[in-house]
Structure formats: C-alpha cells, structure tokens
C-alpha positions in Angstrom: -15.1 2.1 -17.5 -16.9 -0.2 -15.0 -17.4 0.5 -11.4 -14.2 -0.4 -9.3 -15.0 -2.0 -6.3 -12.6 -4.3 -5.5 -9.0 -4.5 -4.1 -6.0 -6.7 -3.5 -3.6 -6.3 -1.3 -0.8 -8.3 -1.6 0.9 -9.2 1.6 2.6 -12.5 1.8 6.4 -10.8 1.6 8.8 -11.7 4.4 9.9 -8.3 5.5 13.3 -8.6 5.5 13.8 -5.5 6.1 12.5 -5.4 9.4 13.8 -8.6 10.8 14.3 -9.4 13.2 10.9 -8.5 14.5 9.6 -9.9 11.1 11.0 -13.4 12.1 7.7 -14.2 14.1 5.2 -10.9 13.2 4.0 -9.7 9.9 5.4 -6.5 8.4 1.8 -5.7 7.9 1.1 -5.7 11.6 3.8 -3.7 12.6 2.0 -0.8 14.4 2.0 2.8 13.9 1.3 3.9 17.1 -1.8 1.7 17.7 -2.9 0.5 14.8 -1.0 -2.4 12.3 0.0 -1.0 9.3 -2.2 -3.2 7.2 -5.2 -1.6 8.6 -4.2 1.8 7.3 -4.2 0.3 3.8 -7.7 -1.4 4.0 -9.0 1.9 5.9 -7.7 4.1 2.7 -9.6 1.2 0.1 -12.6 1.3 2.0 -12.9 5.1 2.5 -11.9 5.3 -1.8 -15.5 3.7 -2.8 -13.7 -0.3 -2.2 -16.6 -2.8 -1.4 -14.2 -5.9 -1.2 -10.7 -6.7 -0.3 -8.6 -9.6 -1.1 -5.8 -10.2 0.7 -2.6 -12.2 -0.6 -0.8 -14.1 2.6 2.2 -16.5 2.8 3.3 -18.8 5.3 3.5 -17.4 8.9 0.5 -14.4 8.3 -2.4 -16.2 10.1 -1.9 -13.1 12.4 -3.0 -10.9 9.5 -6.4 -13.0 9.1 -7.2 -13.1 12.9 -7.0 -9.3 13.0 -10.0 -9.2 10.7 -12.2 -11.7 12.3 -14.5 -11.1 15.2 -13.0 -12.3 18.8 -16.2 -13.5 20.6 -13.9 -13.8 24.1 -12.6 -10.0 23.8 -15.7 -8.6 22.7 -17.6 -10.3 25.9 -14.4 -9.0 27.8 -14.4 -5.7 26.9 -18.1 -5.2 27.2 -18.1 -7.0 31.2 -15.6 -3.8 31.9 -17.7 -1.1 30.0 -14.7 -0.5 27.5 -17.1 0.5 25.1 -15.0 2.6 23.1 -12.2 -0.2 22.4 -15.2 -2.7 21.8 -16.7 -0.6 18.8 -12.9 -0.4 17.5 -12.6 -4.5 17.3 -16.5 -5.0 16.3 -15.8 -2.3 12.8 -12.8 -4.1 12.4 -14.1 -7.4 12.2 -17.3 -6.1 9.8 -14.7 -5.4 6.8 -15.2 -7.6 4.5 -12.1 -9.6 3.3 -10.7 -12.6 2.0 -8.1 -14.7 1.8 -5.8 -16.3 -0.6 -2.2 -17.9 0.3 0.4 -17.2 -2.5 2.6 -20.7 -1.6 5.5 -19.7 -2.9 7.3 -16.3 -3.1 7.6 -15.3 -6.8 7.5 -11.7 -6.8 4.5 -9.4 -6.9 3.6 -10.5 -10.5 2.7 -13.7 -9.0 1.1 -12.4 -5.9 -1.4 -10.3 -8.3 -1.8 -13.6 -10.6 -3.2 -15.6 -7.4 -5.9 -13.0 -7.4 -7.3 -14.2 -10.7 -10.3 -15.4 -10.0 -11.2 -13.2 -7.1 -12.0 -10.3 -10.3 -14.4 -10.2 -12.1 -13.4 -8.9 -15.6 -13.6 -5.4 -13.8 -11.0 -2.9 -13.1 -9.0 -3.4 -9.9 -6.9 -1.4 -7.1 -3.9 -2.8 -5.5 -2.5 -1.3 -2.7 1.1 -2.6 -1.5 1.4 -2.7 2.1 4.9 -0.9 2.2 3.4 2.4 1.5 1.1 4.8 3.8 0.0 7.7 1.8 -1.8 10.0 4.2 -4.2 12.7 2.5 -7.0 13.1 5.2 -9.4 15.0 2.3 -8.9 12.4 -0.8 -7.5 9.0 -0.2 -4.6 8.3 -2.9 -6.7 4.9 -4.1 -9.8 7.6 -4.3 -7.4 10.0 -6.8 -6.3 7.0 -8.8 -9.5 5.3 -9.3 -11.3 8.4 -10.5 -8.2 9.1 -12.8 -8.9 5.1 -14.5 -12.6 6.2 -14.7 -11.6 9.6 -16.8 -9.0 7.8 -18.8 -10.6 4.1 -19.3 -6.9 2.8 -18.6 -4.9 1.0 -16.2 -3.4 3.6 -13.7 0.0 3.9 -11.8 0.3 6.1 -9.0 3.4 8.4 -9.4 5.1 11.2 -6.9 7.9 13.8 -7.3 10.9 13.2 -5.3 11.6 16.0 -3.4 15.2 14.4 -1.7 17.7 12.1 -2.6 16.7 8.5 -1.8 18.7 5.8 -0.2 17.2 3.2 -1.6 16.0 1.8 -5.1 13.0 3.5 -6.7 10.9 2.7 -9.4 11.6 6.2 -11.6 9.4 6.9 -14.5 11.6 6.8 -17.6 11.0 9.0 -21.0 8.5 11.1 -19.4 8.5 14.9 -20.8 5.1 16.2 -20.0 2.1 15.7 -18.1 -1.8 16.8 -18.4 -2.5 18.0 -15.1 -0.4 15.1 -13.4 -1.3 12.9 -16.2 1.6 10.8 -17.9 1.6 8.6 -20.8 4.1 5.6 -18.9 6.0 3.8 -21.1 9.0 2.1 -18.9 10.4 2.5 -15.4 14.0 2.0 -14.1 15.4 2.0 -10.6 17.4 4.6 -9.2 18.4 6.2 -5.9 20.6 9.2 -5.1 21.0 13.0 -6.0 19.7 11.1 -9.5 16.1 11.2 -8.5 15.3 14.4 -7.0 12.8 16.1 -9.1 11.6 12.7 -11.2 8.2 11.0 -10.7 8.5 8.0 -8.3 6.1 5.2 -8.6 4.2 4.9 -5.6 2.6 1.5 -4.4 -0.9 2.0 -5.5 -2.3 0.6 -8.8 -5.5 0.5 -10.9 -5.1 -2.6 -13.0 -7.7 -3.5 -16.0 -8.2 -7.1 -15.9 -6.3 -8.1 -19.6 -3.0 -7.6 -16.7 -3.6 -11.1 -16.6 -2.9 -12.8 -19.5 0.0 -10.5 -19.9 1.5 -11.5 -16.5 0.9 -15.2 -17.8 3.2 -14.3 -20.2 5.7 -12.6 -18.7 9.4 -14.6 -17.9 10.3 -14.7 -15.0 13.9 -12.8 -14.0 16.9 -14.6 -13.1 15.7 -15.0 -9.2 12.4 -16.6 -10.0 9.9 -13.5 -9.2 7.7 -12.4 -12.0 7.9 -8.7 -11.9 4.7 -6.3 -12.0 7.0 -4.3 -13.3 7.9 -6.0 -16.7 4.2 -6.7 -17.4 3.3 -2.9 -17.3 5.8 -2.6 -19.9 4.6 -5.0 -22.1 1.1 -3.3 -21.4 2.2 -0.1 -22.6 4.1 -1.4 -25.6 0.0 -3.0 -26.7 -2.0 0.0 -25.1 -2.1 2.8 -23.0 -1.4 3.1 -19.7 -1.2 6.2 -17.5 0.9 7.6 -14.7 -1.1 10.1 -11.9 0.6 12.3 -9.6 -0.6 11.7 -6.3 -1.1 14.2 -3.4 -0.5 13.1 0.0 2.7 12.4 2.0 4.2 9.0 1.2 5.7 7.1 4.2 7.9 3.7 3.1 7.1 1.7 6.3 9.1 -0.8 4.9 12.2 1.2 5.6 13.1 2.2 9.1 13.4 5.6 9.1 10.1 6.5 6.8 8.5 4.0 9.6 9.5 6.0 12.6 8.6 9.7 10.9 5.5 7.8 10.0 4.9 6.8 14.0 5.9 10.7 15.0 3.7 12.4 12.6 0.7 10.3 13.0 0.9 10.3 16.8 1.3 14.2 16.6 -2.1 14.0 14.3 -4.4 12.2 17.9 -6.2 14.6 19.8 -5.2 12.1 22.4 -1.6 12.2 22.3 -0.2 15.4 20.4 -0.2 17.8 23.2 1.9 15.7 25.3 3.9 13.8 22.6 5.0 17.4 20.8 5.6 18.2 24.7 7.9 15.5 25.0 9.8 15.6 21.5 10.5 19.2 22.2 12.1 18.4 25.2 14.1 15.4 24.1 15.5 17.6 21.0 16.7 20.7 23.3 18.0 17.6 25.5 20.1 16.3 22.8 21.2 19.7 21.5 22.7 20.7 25.0 
C-alpha cells in the first residue's frame, strides 16, 4: 500500500443548519473557543501524517483561504506590540501547505471529491468532512483510519457505535453482524434516526479512499436533487471489491448540529489550561442558579 500523504477537505456547502450566521460566514469558519472549525480538521490531518491538503471551496468561502494565508500587516502589529505568542500562532497557521479548488455547482459530496481528481496522484488519499470534529488526544481519528487502510490495502470508512438516540438522520452501516478488531466489511448504508440507531455503527466524516473511486464517481447517476452521493459510489465500489469500515476511538461532535456545537465549545474550553478553572466555576454557578 502506497503512503497516504494527501487529504481532501470538502468545504463548499451552504451551511444551512447554521443560518442566519452562515449567510455571510462560512460554516467552517465558525469558531470553537478561538479557533475556526476547519483549523481543527486541518490540524488532525497534519497530526496524522498528511503532507498536502486540498480544500474544496465554493462561493463566499474566501475567508477560508485568508485564514491560512500570511497577513503581513497583522504580523507586524503583533511584533510591535510584543504579542509574540499570538504572532507565533498566526505564523504557524500560514505555514501549512494548503491548496484550493472551487466547486462551482453544489452537486453533493461525490461531486466535491471529483473536483480533487487532478490533485490526487494515483495513490490512496484521506477525506475529512468539516462537520465532524473527533477528539482523541493520543491518536487522531484519521491516523487510525490510515493505519487500517495500510493494513487492509482497501478503501476504509470511519464508523462509531451510537450510544444514544439521534434526532437527526445518520448514515448507518447496513448488513453488518461481525467484526474483527473493530474492522467491518462495508456492504451498504442507510439513513436512520431515533431510538432504532442505538448500538448500531454510524458512518463518521472520515474516509481513506483508493483512487479508483474517481472512475466509480463518474459512473454514479445523480439523484433527483442533482447531487452525486459518495454513499452511492461506496455501495458500487463495495459490489466490486473489498471496502471496510473501521471503528474509531474518540469523541465525535457533529458541529453542524447546534447542540453538538455547543457541547464541543464547552468541552474544548474545559480542556484549556487558561480557561478551565474559571469556566468550570462559572458553569457550576450557572447550573446551580437554574436549579434554584
């Protein structure tokens, strides 16, 4: 299996679940504490050993490019003010090797991945969706998936067992009964929600795909809404060759969902040495106030 060194991050969607904020701000740029969501995704890729990143953008997403670009005026100001810790932080962001391609028409995740075809050099590549943040301090989720791909020599999707009822539709592995060290044979998936999903394996927004996914995506027929679904391509791929699902260790937040976004903000703040003591005290006070 060839080394996985490239990652694709689709970031062209409208972010309708966070309107009206996303009317003018890309959903990927909404911050968790003081860092935009997409930076957490990029950092996970880098920590997993990825060397080059392609972000698929769309209309109104220029601020994503600006975020990872150099800002000479800001850096000068920070240096003059002696704010060297902030200077180091913004310089570190601009040193990341990021490329961009624009998805000109919103035709689904499958179409977004097709936009990356010229970027991928006939090797397996990672895909990280911006709606999913997966916290694992010791071993990033994408690193777990890349290791599984290298061991199996096939495309691998991330999954995780659901422990509570879901209020939004989730892609659930279908027809899976057994596993080997958290590895499942991928056959199919279907969208479910509610109590029925508890204990089932749900697909997460992390994939490692072999380059033959592009030929399959070209063959996939768009659905009635005009979108090319990655799920349809994975089903077709699984009918031709082995595709696996790998159970991921870590806490997943669907930050496109308002409740999960709030949970992520609170829990990431509590992990910060500069915030956790005062913030925990505040949370205790506010909870006691509302219980009175």
